[in-house]
C-alpha positions in Angstrom: -48.1 -47.7 63.1 -44.6 -46.6 62.1 -43.5 -43.1 61.4 -43.6 -42.3 57.6 -41.8 -39.8 55.3 -42.9 -39.0 51.8 -46.5 -38.1 52.5 -45.9 -35.1 50.3 -45.7 -37.5 47.3 -49.4 -37.2 47.1 -49.0 -33.5 46.2 -46.1 -34.2 43.9 -48.2 -36.8 42.0 -51.0 -34.3 41.7 -48.6 -31.7 40.2 -47.3 -34.3 37.6 -50.8 -35.2 36.5 -52.0 -31.6 36.5 -49.2 -30.5 34.1 -49.7 -33.7 31.9 -53.4 -32.8 31.4 -52.4 -29.1 30.6 -49.9 -30.2 28.0 -52.4 -32.7 26.5 -55.0 -29.9 26.0 -52.5 -27.2 24.8 -52.7 -25.7 21.3 -49.0 -25.5 20.6 -49.6 -23.1 17.6 -50.4 -20.5 20.2 -47.4 -18.6 21.5 -49.3 -17.7 24.7 -50.3 -21.3 25.3 -46.7 -22.4 24.8 -45.5 -19.8 27.3 -48.2 -21.1 29.9 -46.7 -24.6 29.5 -43.1 -23.3 30.0 -44.1 -21.5 33.2 -45.9 -24.5 34.6 -43.1 -26.8 33.6 -40.5 -24.6 35.3 -42.6 -24.5 38.4 -42.9 -28.2 38.5 -39.1 -28.6 38.1 -38.4 -26.2 40.9 -40.6 -28.3 43.1 -39.0 -31.5 42.1 -35.4 -30.1 42.6 -36.4 -28.9 46.1 -37.8 -32.2 46.9 -34.8 -34.2 45.7 -32.4 -31.8 47.6 -34.3 -32.5 50.8 -34.2 -36.3 50.4 -30.4 -36.2 49.4 -29.6 -34.1 52.4 -32.0 -35.0 55.1 -33.0 -38.6 54.5 -30.1 -40.4 52.7 -27.5 -39.4 55.3 -29.4 -41.4 57.8 -28.9 -44.4 55.7 -25.2 -43.6 55.1 -24.7 -43.4 58.8 -25.9 -46.9 59.1 -23.8 -48.2 56.2 -27.0 -48.9 54.1 -26.6 -48.4 50.4 -30.2 -48.6 49.2 -30.3 -45.0 48.6 -27.6 -45.1 45.9 -30.0 -45.9 43.1 -32.4 -43.2 44.1 -29.6 -40.6 44.1 -28.5 -41.8 40.7 -32.0 -41.2 39.4 -31.9 -37.7 41.0 -28.7 -37.0 39.0 -30.2 -38.4 35.8 -33.2 -36.1 36.3 -31.3 -33.1 35.3 -30.5 -34.7 31.9 -34.1 -35.4 31.4 -35.0 -31.9 32.2 -32.6 -30.4 29.6 -33.9 -32.8 27.0 -37.6 -31.7 27.6 -36.6 -28.0 27.7 -35.0 -28.5 24.3 -38.2 -30.0 23.0 -40.2 -27.1 24.3 -37.8 -24.7 22.5 -38.1 -26.7 19.4 -41.9 -26.0 19.4 -41.3 -22.3 19.5 -38.8 -22.4 16.7 -40.8 -24.5 14.4 -41.4 -22.8 11.1 -44.9 -24.0 10.2 -48.1 -24.8 11.9 -47.9 -28.4 11.3 -44.4 -28.5 12.6 -45.6 -26.8 15.9 -48.4 -29.3 16.2 -46.1 -32.3 15.7 -43.4 -30.8 18.0 -46.0 -30.4 20.6 -47.2 -34.0 20.3 -43.6 -35.2 20.6 -43.1 -33.1 23.8 -46.4 -34.5 25.2 -45.2 -38.1 24.6 -41.8 -37.4 26.3 -43.3 -35.7 29.2 -45.8 -38.4 29.7 -42.8 -40.9 29.8 -41.1 -38.5 32.3 -44.1 -38.7 34.5 -44.3 -42.5 34.4 -40.6 -42.8 35.3 -40.9 -40.4 38.2 -44.1 -42.1 39.6 -42.1 -45.3 39.7 -39.3 -43.4 41.4 -41.7 -42.1 44.1 -43.0 -45.7 44.5 -39.5 -47.0 45.1 -38.8 -44.3 47.7 -41.9 -45.5 49.6 -41.3 -49.2 49.2 -37.5 -49.5 49.5 -36.1 -46.3 51.2 -38.9 -45.9 53.8 -38.9 -49.5 55.1 -35.1 -49.3 55.3 -35.3 -46.2 57.4 -37.9 -47.7 59.6 -35.7 -50.9 60.1 -32.7 -48.8 61.1 -34.3 -46.2 63.3 -36.9 -45.7 66.0 -39.9 -43.5 65.3 -38.7 -40.7 67.5 -35.4 -40.6 65.6 -37.2 -40.4 62.3 -39.7 -37.7 63.5 -36.7 -35.6 64.7 -35.8 -35.0 61.0 -39.1 -33.1 60.6 -38.9 -31.5 63.9 -35.6 -30.0 63.0 -37.1 -28.7 59.8 -39.9 -27.0 61.6 -37.4 -25.2 63.9 -36.1 -23.4 60.8 -39.5 -22.6 59.3 -41.6 -19.5 60.0 -45.3 -19.8 60.7 -46.0 -18.2 57.3 -43.9 -20.9 55.5 -45.7 -23.6 57.6 -49.1 -22.2 56.5 -48.0 -21.9 52.9 -46.8 -25.6 52.9 -50.0 -26.9 54.5 -52.3 -25.0 52.3 -50.5 -26.6 49.3 -50.4 -30.1 50.7 -53.6 -30.5 52.7 -56.1 -30.6 49.7 -54.3 -33.8 48.5 -54.2 -35.7 51.8 -56.6 -37.5 54.1 -57.2 -36.6 57.8 -54.6 -39.0 59.0 -51.8 -37.3 56.9 -53.0 -33.9 58.0 -52.9 -35.0 61.7 -49.2 -36.0 61.4 -48.2 -32.7 60.0 -50.2 -30.7 62.6 -48.9 -33.0 65.5 -45.3 -32.6 64.4 -45.5 -28.7 64.1 -47.2 -28.6 67.5 -44.6 -30.8 69.1 -41.6 -28.9 67.5 -42.8 -25.3 67.8 -45.9 -24.8 70.1 -45.9 -21.1 69.9 -45.7 -21.1 65.9 -48.4 -23.8 66.0 -50.9 -21.5 67.5 -50.5 -19.0 64.7 -50.4 -21.9 62.1 -53.7 -23.4 63.5 -55.4 -19.9 63.4 -54.9 -19.8 59.7 -55.1 -23.4 58.6 -58.3 -24.2 60.5 -60.2 -22.0 58.2 -59.3 -24.5 55.3 -60.7 -27.4 57.3 -64.3 -28.7 57.6 -66.1 -28.1 60.9 -65.8 -31.9 61.5 -62.1 -31.9 61.0 -61.7 -28.9 63.2 -63.5 -30.6 66.0 -61.4 -33.8 65.5 -58.0 -32.0 65.6 -59.1 -29.9 68.6 -59.8 -33.1 70.5 -56.9 -35.2 69.2 -54.2 -32.5 69.6 -55.8 -30.9 72.7 -55.9 -27.6 71.1 -57.0 -24.7 73.4 -60.1 -23.0 71.8 -60.1 -19.3 72.4 
């Protein structure tokens, strides 16, 4: 089985759908409810910006190095993303500035429609990364070369940052995804892994703990 990037897309997809449901249920005549949407929207955009920055600066250079241009459309979509965010923020502002109750309700509905379209476009974007970019990376590089990208990232992270990352990602992943993350951290930073495992094992079922102890040869103390 080849080494894979983009496992975190499961979490990104969850965040998209979580916010879409919030927007669908929101009473946009309420200033407090509108503010909650704005806060959740800003948090999602921060996540997406960080994700795009990682891909542009860590994965796409691997393709450039091998003179592969398949990343260009993806990066163009990353650039267009900023325009879409501005458009959506303007729609949110329009809700708050609407004069009447009916105007707020209609503006909220229009925002919901546009955000749902934004979600659909981004889900296609995630799909293309996993079905176009990933196979190209796997064609051009050996698994150990691909894994080194993540290894280098873990060298720069603190145990606290690793635990925070895993606590966010793991609820949306299966045991095989989780094993890859734990194995990579263990390989990159054995001492940090000991601290990470101490915290993250509490979030796992007894069966999973037993599995990982055996699979990763974790010393039980």
